[in-house]
Each structure stands twice: as structure tokens, then as C-alpha cells.
PyMOL CGO cylinders between C-alpha atoms (Angstrom):
from pymol import cmd
from pymol.cgo import CYLINDER

trace = [
    CYLINDER, 85.89, 110.11, 71.80, 87.67, 112.37, 74.24, 0.3, 1, 1, 1, 1, 1, 1,
    CYLINDER, 87.67, 112.37, 74.24, 88.81, 115.77, 73.08, 0.3, 1, 1, 1, 1, 1, 1,
    CYLINDER, 88.81, 115.77, 73.08, 92.31, 116.80, 74.01, 0.3, 1, 1, 1, 1, 1, 1,
    CYLINDER, 92.31, 116.80, 74.01, 92.29, 118.83, 77.20, 0.3, 1, 1, 1, 1, 1, 1,
    CYLINDER, 92.29, 118.83, 77.20, 89.12, 117.27, 78.63, 0.3, 1, 1, 1, 1, 1, 1,
    CYLINDER, 89.12, 117.27, 78.63, 89.19, 114.96, 81.59, 0.3, 1, 1, 1, 1, 1, 1,
    CYLINDER, 89.19, 114.96, 81.59, 87.72, 111.54, 80.86, 0.3, 1, 1, 1, 1, 1, 1,
    CYLINDER, 87.72, 111.54, 80.86, 85.07, 110.02, 83.11, 0.3, 1, 1, 1, 1, 1, 1,
    CYLINDER, 85.07, 110.02, 83.11, 85.85, 106.79, 84.96, 0.3, 1, 1, 1, 1, 1, 1,
    CYLINDER, 85.85, 106.79, 84.96, 85.89, 103.98, 82.40, 0.3, 1, 1, 1, 1, 1, 1,
    CYLINDER, 85.89, 103.98, 82.40, 86.97, 106.27, 79.52, 0.3, 1, 1, 1, 1, 1, 1,
    CYLINDER, 86.97, 106.27, 79.52, 90.40, 106.81, 77.98, 0.3, 1, 1, 1, 1, 1, 1,
    CYLINDER, 90.40, 106.81, 77.98, 93.26, 106.25, 80.39, 0.3, 1, 1, 1, 1, 1, 1,
    CYLINDER, 93.26, 106.25, 80.39, 90.65, 105.91, 83.16, 0.3, 1, 1, 1, 1, 1, 1,
    CYLINDER, 90.65, 105.91, 83.16, 89.34, 102.85, 81.29, 0.3, 1, 1, 1, 1, 1, 1,
    CYLINDER, 89.34, 102.85, 81.29, 90.79, 99.56, 80.06, 0.3, 1, 1, 1, 1, 1, 1,
    CYLINDER, 90.79, 99.56, 80.06, 93.77, 101.33, 78.41, 0.3, 1, 1, 1, 1, 1, 1,
    CYLINDER, 93.77, 101.33, 78.41, 94.86, 102.89, 81.69, 0.3, 1, 1, 1, 1, 1, 1,
    CYLINDER, 94.86, 102.89, 81.69, 97.76, 101.90, 83.92, 0.3, 1, 1, 1, 1, 1, 1,
    CYLINDER, 97.76, 101.90, 83.92, 96.92, 98.98, 86.20, 0.3, 1, 1, 1, 1, 1, 1,
    CYLINDER, 96.92, 98.98, 86.20, 98.03, 100.79, 89.35, 0.3, 1, 1, 1, 1, 1, 1,
    CYLINDER, 98.03, 100.79, 89.35, 95.84, 103.78, 88.53, 0.3, 1, 1, 1, 1, 1, 1,
    CYLINDER, 95.84, 103.78, 88.53, 92.85, 101.56, 87.75, 0.3, 1, 1, 1, 1, 1, 1,
    CYLINDER, 92.85, 101.56, 87.75, 93.26, 99.70, 91.06, 0.3, 1, 1, 1, 1, 1, 1,
    CYLINDER, 93.26, 99.70, 91.06, 93.38, 103.03, 92.89, 0.3, 1, 1, 1, 1, 1, 1,
    CYLINDER, 93.38, 103.03, 92.89, 90.36, 104.34, 90.96, 0.3, 1, 1, 1, 1, 1, 1,
    CYLINDER, 90.36, 104.34, 90.96, 88.42, 101.19, 91.87, 0.3, 1, 1, 1, 1, 1, 1,
    CYLINDER, 88.42, 101.19, 91.87, 89.45, 101.55, 95.51, 0.3, 1, 1, 1, 1, 1, 1,
    CYLINDER, 89.45, 101.55, 95.51, 88.27, 105.17, 95.55, 0.3, 1, 1, 1, 1, 1, 1,
    CYLINDER, 88.27, 105.17, 95.55, 84.89, 104.16, 94.12, 0.3, 1, 1, 1, 1, 1, 1,
    CYLINDER, 84.89, 104.16, 94.12, 84.46, 101.35, 96.66, 0.3, 1, 1, 1, 1, 1, 1,
    CYLINDER, 84.46, 101.35, 96.66, 85.55, 103.65, 99.48, 0.3, 1, 1, 1, 1, 1, 1,
    CYLINDER, 85.55, 103.65, 99.48, 83.01, 106.33, 98.44, 0.3, 1, 1, 1, 1, 1, 1,
    CYLINDER, 83.01, 106.33, 98.44, 80.23, 103.74, 98.26, 0.3, 1, 1, 1, 1, 1, 1,
    CYLINDER, 80.23, 103.74, 98.26, 81.17, 102.46, 101.73, 0.3, 1, 1, 1, 1, 1, 1,
    CYLINDER, 81.17, 102.46, 101.73, 81.33, 106.00, 103.14, 0.3, 1, 1, 1, 1, 1, 1,
    CYLINDER, 81.33, 106.00, 103.14, 77.79, 106.58, 101.92, 0.3, 1, 1, 1, 1, 1, 1,
    CYLINDER, 77.79, 106.58, 101.92, 76.46, 103.19, 103.08, 0.3, 1, 1, 1, 1, 1, 1,
    CYLINDER, 76.46, 103.19, 103.08, 77.89, 103.49, 106.60, 0.3, 1, 1, 1, 1, 1, 1,
    CYLINDER, 77.89, 103.49, 106.60, 77.37, 107.22, 107.19, 0.3, 1, 1, 1, 1, 1, 1,
    CYLINDER, 77.37, 107.22, 107.19, 74.11, 107.05, 109.14, 0.3, 1, 1, 1, 1, 1, 1,
    CYLINDER, 74.11, 107.05, 109.14, 75.63, 104.38, 111.41, 0.3, 1, 1, 1, 1, 1, 1,
    CYLINDER, 75.63, 104.38, 111.41, 78.40, 106.91, 112.19, 0.3, 1, 1, 1, 1, 1, 1,
    CYLINDER, 78.40, 106.91, 112.19, 81.05, 104.42, 111.04, 0.3, 1, 1, 1, 1, 1, 1,
    CYLINDER, 81.05, 104.42, 111.04, 83.87, 105.11, 108.58, 0.3, 1, 1, 1, 1, 1, 1,
    CYLINDER, 83.87, 105.11, 108.58, 85.37, 102.43, 106.30, 0.3, 1, 1, 1, 1, 1, 1,
    CYLINDER, 85.37, 102.43, 106.30, 88.59, 102.37, 108.40, 0.3, 1, 1, 1, 1, 1, 1,
    CYLINDER, 88.59, 102.37, 108.40, 86.52, 101.90, 111.58, 0.3, 1, 1, 1, 1, 1, 1,
    CYLINDER, 86.52, 101.90, 111.58, 84.60, 99.13, 109.80, 0.3, 1, 1, 1, 1, 1, 1,
    CYLINDER, 84.60, 99.13, 109.80, 87.90, 97.46, 108.83, 0.3, 1, 1, 1, 1, 1, 1,
    CYLINDER, 87.90, 97.46, 108.83, 89.24, 97.66, 112.39, 0.3, 1, 1, 1, 1, 1, 1,
    CYLINDER, 89.24, 97.66, 112.39, 86.03, 96.36, 113.94, 0.3, 1, 1, 1, 1, 1, 1,
    CYLINDER, 86.03, 96.36, 113.94, 85.95, 93.51, 111.39, 0.3, 1, 1, 1, 1, 1, 1,
    CYLINDER, 85.95, 93.51, 111.39, 89.47, 92.46, 112.35, 0.3, 1, 1, 1, 1, 1, 1,
    CYLINDER, 89.47, 92.46, 112.35, 88.82, 92.73, 116.09, 0.3, 1, 1, 1, 1, 1, 1,
    CYLINDER, 88.82, 92.73, 116.09, 85.75, 90.50, 115.73, 0.3, 1, 1, 1, 1, 1, 1,
    CYLINDER, 85.75, 90.50, 115.73, 87.48, 88.01, 113.43, 0.3, 1, 1, 1, 1, 1, 1,
    CYLINDER, 87.48, 88.01, 113.43, 90.78, 87.92, 115.37, 0.3, 1, 1, 1, 1, 1, 1,
    CYLINDER, 90.78, 87.92, 115.37, 89.89, 88.29, 119.06, 0.3, 1, 1, 1, 1, 1, 1,
    CYLINDER, 89.89, 88.29, 119.06, 92.88, 89.45, 121.07, 0.3, 1, 1, 1, 1, 1, 1,
    CYLINDER, 92.88, 89.45, 121.07, 94.53, 91.19, 118.13, 0.3, 1, 1, 1, 1, 1, 1,
    CYLINDER, 94.53, 91.19, 118.13, 97.03, 93.91, 119.09, 0.3, 1, 1, 1, 1, 1, 1,
    CYLINDER, 97.03, 93.91, 119.09, 97.17, 97.44, 117.72, 0.3, 1, 1, 1, 1, 1, 1,
    CYLINDER, 97.17, 97.44, 117.72, 100.36, 96.65, 115.77, 0.3, 1, 1, 1, 1, 1, 1,
    CYLINDER, 100.36, 96.65, 115.77, 98.70, 93.61, 114.20, 0.3, 1, 1, 1, 1, 1, 1,
    CYLINDER, 98.70, 93.61, 114.20, 95.65, 95.71, 113.34, 0.3, 1, 1, 1, 1, 1, 1,
    CYLINDER, 95.65, 95.71, 113.34, 97.83, 98.26, 111.57, 0.3, 1, 1, 1, 1, 1, 1,
    CYLINDER, 97.83, 98.26, 111.57, 99.32, 95.52, 109.37, 0.3, 1, 1, 1, 1, 1, 1,
    CYLINDER, 99.32, 95.52, 109.37, 95.95, 93.87, 108.69, 0.3, 1, 1, 1, 1, 1, 1,
    CYLINDER, 95.95, 93.87, 108.69, 94.12, 97.10, 107.79, 0.3, 1, 1, 1, 1, 1, 1,
    CYLINDER, 94.12, 97.10, 107.79, 96.94, 98.98, 106.00, 0.3, 1, 1, 1, 1, 1, 1,
    CYLINDER, 96.94, 98.98, 106.00, 96.54, 101.87, 108.43, 0.3, 1, 1, 1, 1, 1, 1,
    CYLINDER, 96.54, 101.87, 108.43, 99.25, 103.64, 110.42, 0.3, 1, 1, 1, 1, 1, 1,
    CYLINDER, 99.25, 103.64, 110.42, 99.70, 102.81, 114.10, 0.3, 1, 1, 1, 1, 1, 1,
    CYLINDER, 99.70, 102.81, 114.10, 98.69, 106.41, 114.90, 0.3, 1, 1, 1, 1, 1, 1,
    CYLINDER, 98.69, 106.41, 114.90, 95.42, 106.02, 112.97, 0.3, 1, 1, 1, 1, 1, 1,
    CYLINDER, 95.42, 106.02, 112.97, 94.78, 102.67, 114.67, 0.3, 1, 1, 1, 1, 1, 1,
    CYLINDER, 94.78, 102.67, 114.67, 95.25, 104.32, 118.08, 0.3, 1, 1, 1, 1, 1, 1,
    CYLINDER, 95.25, 104.32, 118.08, 92.65, 107.00, 117.26, 0.3, 1, 1, 1, 1, 1, 1,
    CYLINDER, 92.65, 107.00, 117.26, 90.15, 104.49, 115.85, 0.3, 1, 1, 1, 1, 1, 1,
    CYLINDER, 90.15, 104.49, 115.85, 90.57, 102.08, 118.77, 0.3, 1, 1, 1, 1, 1, 1,
    CYLINDER, 90.57, 102.08, 118.77, 90.23, 104.92, 121.28, 0.3, 1, 1, 1, 1, 1, 1,
    CYLINDER, 90.23, 104.92, 121.28, 86.95, 105.97, 119.64, 0.3, 1, 1, 1, 1, 1, 1,
    CYLINDER, 86.95, 105.97, 119.64, 85.65, 102.39, 119.44, 0.3, 1, 1, 1, 1, 1, 1,
    CYLINDER, 85.65, 102.39, 119.44, 86.48, 101.86, 123.13, 0.3, 1, 1, 1, 1, 1, 1,
    CYLINDER, 86.48, 101.86, 123.13, 84.81, 105.16, 124.07, 0.3, 1, 1, 1, 1, 1, 1,
    CYLINDER, 84.81, 105.16, 124.07, 81.67, 104.12, 122.15, 0.3, 1, 1, 1, 1, 1, 1,
    CYLINDER, 81.67, 104.12, 122.15, 81.59, 100.76, 123.92, 0.3, 1, 1, 1, 1, 1, 1,
    CYLINDER, 81.59, 100.76, 123.92, 82.30, 98.64, 120.83, 0.3, 1, 1, 1, 1, 1, 1,
    CYLINDER, 82.30, 98.64, 120.83, 85.76, 97.38, 121.80, 0.3, 1, 1, 1, 1, 1, 1,
    CYLINDER, 85.76, 97.38, 121.80, 87.48, 96.52, 125.08, 0.3, 1, 1, 1, 1, 1, 1,
    CYLINDER, 87.48, 96.52, 125.08, 91.21, 96.43, 125.84, 0.3, 1, 1, 1, 1, 1, 1,
    CYLINDER, 91.21, 96.43, 125.84, 93.05, 94.04, 128.12, 0.3, 1, 1, 1, 1, 1, 1,
    CYLINDER, 93.05, 94.04, 128.12, 96.74, 93.63, 128.92, 0.3, 1, 1, 1, 1, 1, 1,
    CYLINDER, 96.74, 93.63, 128.92, 98.53, 90.71, 127.29, 0.3, 1, 1, 1, 1, 1, 1,
    CYLINDER, 98.53, 90.71, 127.29, 99.15, 87.93, 129.83, 0.3, 1, 1, 1, 1, 1, 1,
    CYLINDER, 99.15, 87.93, 129.83, 102.86, 87.69, 128.97, 0.3, 1, 1, 1, 1, 1, 1,
    CYLINDER, 102.86, 87.69, 128.97, 103.76, 91.16, 127.74, 0.3, 1, 1, 1, 1, 1, 1,
    CYLINDER, 103.76, 91.16, 127.74, 101.79, 93.63, 129.85, 0.3, 1, 1, 1, 1, 1, 1,
    CYLINDER, 101.79, 93.63, 129.85, 102.57, 96.55, 127.56, 0.3, 1, 1, 1, 1, 1, 1,
    CYLINDER, 102.57, 96.55, 127.56, 100.77, 94.88, 124.65, 0.3, 1, 1, 1, 1, 1, 1,
    CYLINDER, 100.77, 94.88, 124.65, 97.04, 95.57, 124.68, 0.3, 1, 1, 1, 1, 1, 1,
    CYLINDER, 97.04, 95.57, 124.68, 94.73, 92.89, 123.34, 0.3, 1, 1, 1, 1, 1, 1,
    CYLINDER, 94.73, 92.89, 123.34, 91.46, 93.99, 121.76, 0.3, 1, 1, 1, 1, 1, 1,
    CYLINDER, 91.46, 93.99, 121.76, 88.09, 92.28, 121.92, 0.3, 1, 1, 1, 1, 1, 1,
    CYLINDER, 88.09, 92.28, 121.92, 84.73, 93.31, 120.52, 0.3, 1, 1, 1, 1, 1, 1,
    CYLINDER, 84.73, 93.31, 120.52, 81.87, 93.85, 122.92, 0.3, 1, 1, 1, 1, 1, 1,
    CYLINDER, 81.87, 93.85, 122.92, 78.38, 92.52, 122.26, 0.3, 1, 1, 1, 1, 1, 1,
    CYLINDER, 78.38, 92.52, 122.26, 77.48, 96.04, 121.19, 0.3, 1, 1, 1, 1, 1, 1,
    CYLINDER, 77.48, 96.04, 121.19, 80.45, 96.10, 118.79, 0.3, 1, 1, 1, 1, 1, 1,
    CYLINDER, 80.45, 96.10, 118.79, 79.49, 92.76, 117.27, 0.3, 1, 1, 1, 1, 1, 1,
    CYLINDER, 79.49, 92.76, 117.27, 75.93, 94.02, 116.74, 0.3, 1, 1, 1, 1, 1, 1,
    CYLINDER, 75.93, 94.02, 116.74, 77.21, 97.17, 115.04, 0.3, 1, 1, 1, 1, 1, 1,
    CYLINDER, 77.21, 97.17, 115.04, 79.50, 95.13, 112.81, 0.3, 1, 1, 1, 1, 1, 1,
    CYLINDER, 79.50, 95.13, 112.81, 76.58, 92.93, 111.78, 0.3, 1, 1, 1, 1, 1, 1,
    CYLINDER, 76.58, 92.93, 111.78, 74.59, 96.00, 110.66, 0.3, 1, 1, 1, 1, 1, 1,
    CYLINDER, 74.59, 96.00, 110.66, 77.62, 97.45, 108.84, 0.3, 1, 1, 1, 1, 1, 1,
    CYLINDER, 77.62, 97.45, 108.84, 78.42, 94.12, 107.21, 0.3, 1, 1, 1, 1, 1, 1,
    CYLINDER, 78.42, 94.12, 107.21, 74.92, 93.85, 105.71, 0.3, 1, 1, 1, 1, 1, 1,
    CYLINDER, 74.92, 93.85, 105.71, 75.44, 97.19, 103.98, 0.3, 1, 1, 1, 1, 1, 1,
    CYLINDER, 75.44, 97.19, 103.98, 78.95, 96.38, 102.81, 0.3, 1, 1, 1, 1, 1, 1,
    CYLINDER, 78.95, 96.38, 102.81, 77.79, 93.01, 101.47, 0.3, 1, 1, 1, 1, 1, 1,
    CYLINDER, 77.79, 93.01, 101.47, 75.32, 94.87, 99.26, 0.3, 1, 1, 1, 1, 1, 1,
    CYLINDER, 75.32, 94.87, 99.26, 78.24, 96.79, 97.77, 0.3, 1, 1, 1, 1, 1, 1,
    CYLINDER, 78.24, 96.79, 97.77, 80.19, 93.54, 97.39, 0.3, 1, 1, 1, 1, 1, 1,
    CYLINDER, 80.19, 93.54, 97.39, 77.18, 92.10, 95.56, 0.3, 1, 1, 1, 1, 1, 1,
    CYLINDER, 77.18, 92.10, 95.56, 77.17, 95.05, 93.16, 0.3, 1, 1, 1, 1, 1, 1,
    CYLINDER, 77.17, 95.05, 93.16, 80.86, 94.41, 92.48, 0.3, 1, 1, 1, 1, 1, 1,
    CYLINDER, 80.86, 94.41, 92.48, 80.30, 90.70, 91.91, 0.3, 1, 1, 1, 1, 1, 1,
    CYLINDER, 80.30, 90.70, 91.91, 77.40, 91.47, 89.55, 0.3, 1, 1, 1, 1, 1, 1,
    CYLINDER, 77.40, 91.47, 89.55, 79.94, 93.05, 87.19, 0.3, 1, 1, 1, 1, 1, 1,
    CYLINDER, 79.94, 93.05, 87.19, 81.52, 89.62, 86.72, 0.3, 1, 1, 1, 1, 1, 1,
    CYLINDER, 81.52, 89.62, 86.72, 80.59, 86.07, 85.96, 0.3, 1, 1, 1, 1, 1, 1,
    CYLINDER, 80.59, 86.07, 85.96, 81.47, 83.40, 88.52, 0.3, 1, 1, 1, 1, 1, 1,
    CYLINDER, 81.47, 83.40, 88.52, 84.69, 82.39, 86.74, 0.3, 1, 1, 1, 1, 1, 1,
    CYLINDER, 84.69, 82.39, 86.74, 85.70, 86.00, 86.12, 0.3, 1, 1, 1, 1, 1, 1,
    CYLINDER, 85.70, 86.00, 86.12, 85.20, 86.77, 89.81, 0.3, 1, 1, 1, 1, 1, 1,
    CYLINDER, 85.20, 86.77, 89.81, 87.42, 83.82, 90.75, 0.3, 1, 1, 1, 1, 1, 1,
    CYLINDER, 87.42, 83.82, 90.75, 90.14, 85.10, 88.38, 0.3, 1, 1, 1, 1, 1, 1,
    CYLINDER, 90.14, 85.10, 88.38, 89.90, 88.70, 89.66, 0.3, 1, 1, 1, 1, 1, 1,
    CYLINDER, 89.90, 88.70, 89.66, 90.01, 87.57, 93.29, 0.3, 1, 1, 1, 1, 1, 1,
    CYLINDER, 90.01, 87.57, 93.29, 93.04, 85.40, 92.54, 0.3, 1, 1, 1, 1, 1, 1,
    CYLINDER, 93.04, 85.40, 92.54, 94.78, 88.21, 90.70, 0.3, 1, 1, 1, 1, 1, 1,
    CYLINDER, 94.78, 88.21, 90.70, 94.15, 90.77, 93.45, 0.3, 1, 1, 1, 1, 1, 1,
    CYLINDER, 94.15, 90.77, 93.45, 95.42, 88.35, 96.11, 0.3, 1, 1, 1, 1, 1, 1,
    CYLINDER, 95.42, 88.35, 96.11, 98.49, 87.58, 93.99, 0.3, 1, 1, 1, 1, 1, 1,
    CYLINDER, 98.49, 87.58, 93.99, 99.22, 91.30, 93.55, 0.3, 1, 1, 1, 1, 1, 1,
    CYLINDER, 99.22, 91.30, 93.55, 99.16, 91.78, 97.32, 0.3, 1, 1, 1, 1, 1, 1,
    CYLINDER, 99.16, 91.78, 97.32, 101.39, 88.77, 97.87, 0.3, 1, 1, 1, 1, 1, 1,
    CYLINDER, 101.39, 88.77, 97.87, 103.86, 89.53, 95.05, 0.3, 1, 1, 1, 1, 1, 1,
    CYLINDER, 103.86, 89.53, 95.05, 104.34, 93.22, 95.78, 0.3, 1, 1, 1, 1, 1, 1,
    CYLINDER, 104.34, 93.22, 95.78, 104.59, 92.57, 99.54, 0.3, 1, 1, 1, 1, 1, 1,
    CYLINDER, 104.59, 92.57, 99.54, 107.32, 89.97, 98.89, 0.3, 1, 1, 1, 1, 1, 1,
    CYLINDER, 107.32, 89.97, 98.89, 109.30, 92.53, 96.90, 0.3, 1, 1, 1, 1, 1, 1,
    CYLINDER, 109.30, 92.53, 96.90, 109.47, 95.13, 99.69, 0.3, 1, 1, 1, 1, 1, 1,
]
cmd.load_cgo(trace, "trace")
């Protein structure tokens, strides 16, 4: 029981099953983000850098504008992250063959190796998330989250 005027812990009161869906999604995101910050810290990689490197490896030749859409980051943030990844030798840029002003991004061998190390740590967090659910529940949650992204994006 929560006394009036006290702030509930995650999972309690409005921060629990009775809370607003949007708030609960944001609360879950914040918890996942904090776990990823901690897991990647000694590799000197932030969750946004991890997201960008993941997309560059999975979509070779992706542009900065495409990265911004894929990672939900601003173009300005993408520029800073890409600049730092290039400086560290994890990503290379090349001019688009047709539109020279568009820069295409590719991971280096060093970048792919870093992503592999990061991915192992993030997969451990993903495993902890999946352990909260049964197989069927996980399928339903994944479907719901994907549908939320699709539905709310359609409505913009």
C-alpha cells in the first residue's frame, strides 16, 4: 500500500499494471537504457552508438538520414555519433555513386568486432527481458510493440 504523498517504486501503483501504457513503455525503456549503459560502459560505447553501429553493420551503405529514421535519433546526433565512430576507426564513409553529397556508411573490421562484443552484452539483457515471459507471452508482447510502432507511425 502506498501512502499519499510518497512516490511508488517501479512496478507499484501508477508505475505498475494500473499505470498509463505510454508511461509504462517509457519506464521500461528507461530501465533497458540504464542496463545497456552499464553493460557497455567499459567498452566506451553508449546505447545510441550501439544502435548506429548495429544499423551500419546490418544495412551496409546506409546514409545518415536513413540512420536517423532507423534509430529514432536526430540528424545532428547521428552526425556526432558517426564522426566519433569514424574517428575511432569503426565506420568508414564513402560518397554515393549517383548523389555525391550523400555519404554511405560501412563498418570496418574493427567496428564489426566491437559490435560483436557489444551484442553479447546486450543479448544478456535481452535474455533477462525474455525470462520475464513465457514463449507465447513474448510472442504477444513483441507483436504488440511492433503494432504500436506501426499504428502510431501511420497516424502521424
